C-alpha positions as CSV (number, residue, x, y, z in Angstrom):
1,M,0.0,0.0,0.0
2,K,1.4,3.4,-1.0
3,K,2.2,5.7,1.9
4,I,0.2,8.9,2.0
5,D,2.3,12.0,1.8
6,L,0.6,13.8,4.7
7,P,2.7,17.1,4.4
8,L,1.6,17.4,0.7
9,I,-2.0,16.9,1.6
10,L,-1.8,19.5,4.5
11,D,-0.1,22.0,2.2
12,V,-2.7,21.6,-0.5
13,A,-5.5,21.8,2.0
14,F,-4.0,24.9,3.6
15,Y,-3.9,26.8,0.2
16,A,-7.4,25.6,-0.7
17,V,-8.9,26.7,2.6
18,A,-7.1,30.0,2.4
19,A,-8.4,30.6,-1.1
20,W,-12.0,29.7,0.1
21,F,-12.0,32.2,2.9
22,L,-10.4,34.9,0.8
23,S,-12.8,34.5,-2.1
24,L,-15.8,34.3,0.2
25,G,-14.8,37.4,2.1
26,I,-14.3,39.4,-1.2
27,L,-17.6,38.1,-2.7
28,R,-19.6,38.9,0.5
29,Y,-18.0,42.3,0.6
30,F,-19.5,43.0,-2.8
31,R,-22.9,41.8,-1.5
32,M,-23.1,38.6,-3.5
33,Q,-25.8,36.2,-2.3
34,T,-24.6,33.8,0.4
35,A,-25.5,30.6,-1.5
36,V,-23.8,31.9,-4.7
37,A,-20.8,33.1,-2.8
38,L,-20.4,29.8,-1.1
39,A,-20.6,27.9,-4.4
40,V,-18.2,30.2,-6.2
41,S,-15.7,30.1,-3.2
42,T,-15.8,26.3,-3.2
43,L,-15.0,26.2,-6.9
44,V,-12.1,28.7,-6.4
45,A,-10.8,26.6,-3.5
46,L,-10.9,23.4,-5.6
47,A,-9.1,25.1,-8.5
48,A,-6.5,26.6,-6.2
49,G,-5.9,23.2,-4.5
50,G,-5.5,21.5,-7.8
51,V,-3.1,24.1,-9.1
52,C,-1.1,24.0,-5.9
53,F,-0.9,20.2,-6.1
54,L,0.5,20.3,-9.6
55,L,3.0,23.0,-8.6
56,I,4.4,21.5,-5.4
57,Y,3.9,17.7,-5.9
58,R,7.3,17.2,-7.6
59,S,9.2,19.2,-5.0
60,H,7.4,17.3,-2.2
61,K,8.2,14.0,-3.8
62,R,11.9,14.9,-4.1
63,R,12.1,16.0,-0.5
64,F,10.2,12.9,0.6
65,L,12.6,10.5,-1.3
66,S,15.7,12.3,0.0
67,R,14.4,12.2,3.6
68,R,13.7,8.4,3.2
69,E,17.2,7.9,1.8
70,R,18.8,9.8,4.7
71,E,16.9,7.7,7.2
72,R,17.9,4.5,5.5
73,R,21.5,5.6,5.3
74,E,21.6,6.5,9.0
75,K,20.1,3.1,9.9
76,L,22.6,1.3,7.8
77,M,25.6,3.2,9.3
78,L,24.3,2.5,12.8
79,H,23.9,-1.2,11.8
80,L,27.5,-1.4,10.5
81,A,28.8,0.4,13.6
82,L,27.1,-2.1,15.9
83,E,27.4,-5.3,13.9
84,R,30.2,-7.8,14.3
85,E,33.1,-7.3,12.0
86,E,32.9,-10.7,10.2
87,R,29.3,-10.0,9.3
88,V,30.1,-6.5,8.1
89,L,32.8,-8.0,5.9
90,R,30.4,-10.6,4.5
91,L,27.9,-7.9,3.7
92,L,30.4,-5.7,1.9
93,K,31.7,-8.7,0.0
94,A,28.2,-9.6,-1.2
95,A,27.6,-5.9,-2.3
96,F,30.9,-5.7,-4.2
97,E,30.3,-9.0,-5.9
98,A,26.7,-7.9,-6.9
99,N,28.3,-4.8,-8.3
100,G,30.6,-6.8,-10.6
101,D,33.8,-6.3,-8.6
102,T,36.2,-9.1,-7.5
103,A,35.8,-9.6,-3.8
104,A,37.3,-12.3,-1.6
105,L,37.6,-13.1,2.1
106,D,41.0,-14.4,3.2
107,E,41.6,-15.3,6.8
108,G,39.2,-12.7,8.1
109,A,40.3,-10.0,5.7
110,L,38.3,-8.6,2.7
111,F,40.1,-7.9,-0.5
112,V,38.3,-6.0,-3.3
113,D,40.1,-6.0,-6.7
114,G,43.2,-7.0,-4.8
115,V,43.2,-4.2,-2.3
116,R,42.4,-4.8,1.3
117,L,39.3,-3.1,2.7
118,I,39.4,-2.4,6.4
119,P,36.1,-1.6,8.2
120,L,36.3,1.3,10.6
121,F,32.6,2.0,11.3
122,T,32.1,4.2,14.4
123,M,29.2,6.2,15.9
124,Q,31.1,9.4,15.2
125,P,33.4,10.3,12.3
126,A,36.6,8.3,12.6
127,S,39.3,10.3,14.3
128,A,42.9,10.8,13.3
129,D,43.9,8.5,16.2
130,A,41.8,5.7,14.8
131,V,43.3,6.1,11.4
132,A,46.8,6.3,12.9
133,H,46.1,2.9,14.7
134,V,45.1,1.4,11.3
135,L,48.3,2.8,9.7
136,R,50.5,1.4,12.5
137,T,48.8,-2.0,12.1
138,H,48.7,-2.3,8.3
139,G,51.4,0.2,7.3
140,G,53.2,-2.2,5.2
141,E,50.4,-3.0,2.8
142,S,48.0,-1.1,0.4
143,F,44.5,-0.8,1.8
144,R,41.3,1.3,1.9
145,I,39.2,2.2,4.9
146,A,35.5,1.7,4.9
147,C,33.9,4.1,7.3
148,N,30.9,6.2,8.1
149,A,32.8,9.4,7.8
150,L,36.3,10.9,8.6
151,T,37.2,13.9,10.5
152,P,39.2,16.5,8.4
153,E,42.4,15.6,10.3
154,A,41.8,11.9,9.7
155,A,41.2,12.5,6.0
156,R,44.4,14.5,5.7
157,L,46.4,11.9,7.6
158,L,45.1,9.1,5.4
159,L,45.8,11.1,2.2
160,S,49.4,11.9,3.3
161,F,50.1,8.1,3.3
162,G,48.5,7.7,-0.2
163,M,45.5,5.8,1.1
164,S,41.8,6.4,0.5
165,A,38.5,5.8,2.2
166,L,35.2,4.4,1.2
167,T,32.7,6.7,3.0
168,G,29.1,6.2,4.2
169,D,27.5,7.8,1.2
170,E,29.4,5.5,-1.2
171,I,28.7,2.4,0.8
172,F,25.0,3.2,1.1
173,T,24.8,3.8,-2.7
174,L,26.6,0.5,-3.3
175,I,24.4,-1.5,-1.1
176,E,21.2,0.2,-2.2
177,N,21.9,-0.2,-5.9
178,T,22.9,-3.8,-5.5
179,H,19.9,-4.6,-3.4
180,T,22.0,-6.2,-0.7
181,M,20.6,-4.2,2.2
182,P,20.1,-6.6,5.2
183,E,16.5,-7.5,5.9
184,V,16.9,-6.8,9.6
185,L,19.0,-3.9,10.8
186,I,20.2,-3.5,14.3
187,C,18.1,-0.7,15.9
188,G,16.4,-0.4,12.5
189,E,13.1,0.5,14.1
190,I,13.7,3.6,16.2
191,P,10.6,4.4,18.3
192,R,8.8,7.5,17.4
193,P,7.4,9.9,20.0
194,K,4.0,8.7,21.3
195,L,0.8,10.7,21.3
196,K,1.1,11.4,25.0
197,A,4.6,12.8,24.6
198,K,3.5,15.0,21.8
199,L,0.5,16.3,23.8
200,H,2.8,16.9,26.7
201,R,5.1,19.1,24.6
202,A,2.1,20.9,22.9
203,F,0.4,21.8,26.2
204,S,3.6,22.8,28.1
205,K,3.2,25.9,30.1
206,K,6.0,27.6,28.1
207,N,3.6,27.5,25.0
208,A,1.1,29.8,26.7
209,R,2.9,32.9,25.5
210,P,2.9,31.9,21.7
211,F,-0.8,31.0,22.0
212,F,-1.6,34.3,23.6
213,T,0.4,36.3,21.1
214,G,-1.2,34.5,18.2
215,G,-4.7,35.1,19.6
216,I,-4.0,38.8,20.1
217,L,-2.7,39.2,16.5
218,L,-5.7,37.5,15.0
219,L,-8.1,39.7,17.0
220,V,-6.2,42.8,15.8
221,M,-6.3,41.5,12.2
222,S,-10.1,41.2,12.5
223,L,-10.3,45.0,12.5
224,F,-8.8,45.2,9.0
225,T,-10.3,42.3,7.1
226,F,-13.4,42.0,4.9
227,F,-14.6,38.9,6.8
228,P,-13.6,39.3,10.5
229,L,-15.7,36.5,12.0
230,Y,-13.1,33.8,11.4
231,Y,-10.4,35.9,12.9
232,L,-12.5,36.6,15.9
233,I,-13.3,33.0,16.4
234,S,-9.8,31.7,15.9
235,G,-8.3,34.5,18.0
236,S,-10.6,33.8,20.8
237,V,-9.9,30.1,20.7
238,L,-6.1,30.8,20.9
239,L,-6.6,33.1,23.8
240,L,-8.7,30.5,25.7
241,T,-6.1,27.9,24.9
242,A,-3.4,30.2,26.3
243,V,-5.3,30.6,29.6
244,F,-5.9,26.8,29.7
245,V,-2.2,26.0,29.1
246,R,-1.0,28.6,31.5
247,F,-3.0,27.3,34.5
248,L,-3.5,23.6,33.6
249,G,-0.7,22.8,31.3
250,Y,2.3,20.6,31.9
251,A,5.3,22.0,33.7
252,S,8.2,21.9,31.3
């Protein structure tokens, strides 16, 4: 089942509702009959929603895909940092072989096209000290480092010895394009905030001031608009919410 792009729906709904209120206010200002004004405003809102959907769908889709890719990359890098080294080597070997490269495991070491690939996956970018340790251990041979990322100092140190690194972006692209992503990732399902936690943040006492300010601004705007009823209602709701949150909200 295809996942619904909720941000896109909310954006389109926002523009459509805004067009409905604006057109209704203008039509009622010019004394058009209520029924006719409602019908025309609805048609304008549908047209505005359709146009906005066509204009922003492509950009929303690009942002959605890039966000999904970033999440998958972060989960893969976390998996590689927590997984046992022999399993990491087998995963990389399978990915390189699926990519058409020559990969072989020899006594616990991975060689890709004849060059040893040393995994150095860490939670933070690999430091110069970590790279120096690899250089001390394998200084007599040609190798590449496979890592999430390198600090600038580590990258310069590695380059000064004529060695290179295979970074997280390249590894993710390789595994994604060869369809060798593990079916189960360590910590692959990171729990999302529950509804109770979201409500706790939304109704924190520190939010009383923004609710109050927004309510006051909406009430002031009702003095300068063609159709003030909606500003009066929404402003009053925000003011009441501010009072409720201030006295009965959660202490932050």
